[in-house]
C-alpha positions as CSV (number, residue, x, y, z in Angstrom):
1,M,-63.3,-8.2,-24.5
2,I,-65.7,-9.5,-21.5
3,G,-67.6,-11.3,-24.8
4,A,-64.4,-12.8,-25.9
5,A,-63.1,-14.1,-23.1
6,L,-66.1,-15.8,-21.7
7,A,-66.7,-17.2,-24.7
8,G,-62.9,-18.6,-25.4
9,G,-63.9,-19.5,-21.2
10,L,-66.4,-21.6,-22.7
11,A,-64.5,-23.5,-25.1
12,L,-61.7,-24.3,-22.6
13,G,-64.8,-25.9,-21.1
14,T,-65.8,-28.2,-23.5
15,A,-62.8,-29.9,-25.0
16,S,-62.5,-33.2,-25.0
17,P,-60.3,-35.0,-22.8
18,A,-56.5,-35.0,-24.0
19,Y,-55.3,-38.3,-25.8
20,A,-52.8,-39.7,-23.6
21,D,-52.1,-42.8,-22.0
22,C,-50.6,-43.4,-19.0
23,N,-49.4,-46.0,-16.3
24,S,-51.2,-47.1,-12.9
25,P,-49.4,-46.9,-9.5
26,L,-48.0,-49.7,-8.3
27,Y,-49.6,-52.3,-6.6
28,P,-48.4,-55.0,-4.2
29,T,-49.7,-57.5,-5.6
30,L,-52.1,-59.3,-8.5
31,S,-55.2,-59.1,-6.8
32,K,-55.3,-55.4,-5.6
33,C,-54.0,-54.9,-8.9
34,N,-57.2,-56.4,-10.4
35,E,-59.2,-54.5,-8.2
36,A,-57.9,-50.7,-9.4
37,R,-58.8,-51.2,-13.2
38,K,-62.2,-51.6,-12.0
39,T,-62.0,-48.5,-10.6
40,C,-60.6,-46.8,-14.3
41,V,-63.3,-48.2,-17.0
42,S,-65.4,-45.1,-18.5
43,S,-66.1,-43.3,-21.7
44,W,-63.0,-42.1,-22.1
45,T,-60.5,-44.5,-20.3
46,S,-60.1,-48.4,-21.1
47,P,-57.4,-50.7,-18.6
48,Q,-55.4,-53.1,-19.8
49,Q,-54.4,-56.1,-18.3
50,C,-51.7,-56.3,-15.3
51,Y,-48.6,-56.9,-15.7
52,R,-45.3,-57.4,-13.6
53,V,-42.7,-54.4,-12.9
54,V,-39.5,-55.4,-12.5
55,Y,-36.3,-53.9,-11.5
56,G,-33.0,-53.3,-13.8
57,N,-31.4,-56.2,-11.2
58,D,-34.4,-58.3,-12.3
59,S,-36.1,-58.6,-8.4
60,F,-39.9,-58.3,-8.4
61,A,-41.0,-55.0,-8.0
62,R,-45.0,-55.4,-8.0
63,Y,-47.9,-55.1,-10.3
64,Q,-49.4,-51.9,-13.1
65,F,-51.7,-51.4,-16.1
66,L,-52.2,-49.3,-18.6
67,V,-55.2,-47.1,-18.7
68,K,-55.7,-46.4,-22.3
69,T,-57.7,-43.3,-23.9
70,R,-60.4,-44.5,-26.3
71,C,-60.8,-42.2,-29.1
């Protein structure tokens, strides 16, 4: 019983990360957004270009980027 629980725990610990894209937090300026993109590059993630986020009434909100997972 203990051996099975240990083996299951080891299998979970070595699993690859889930493949799910996610949005970054919002940044007040394009330059801050671009700086934050540099911190999201890894062997599993690839940040996309920063884009403007606007509210429903067309007023400017902030900048954001999509972080894509690599397959």
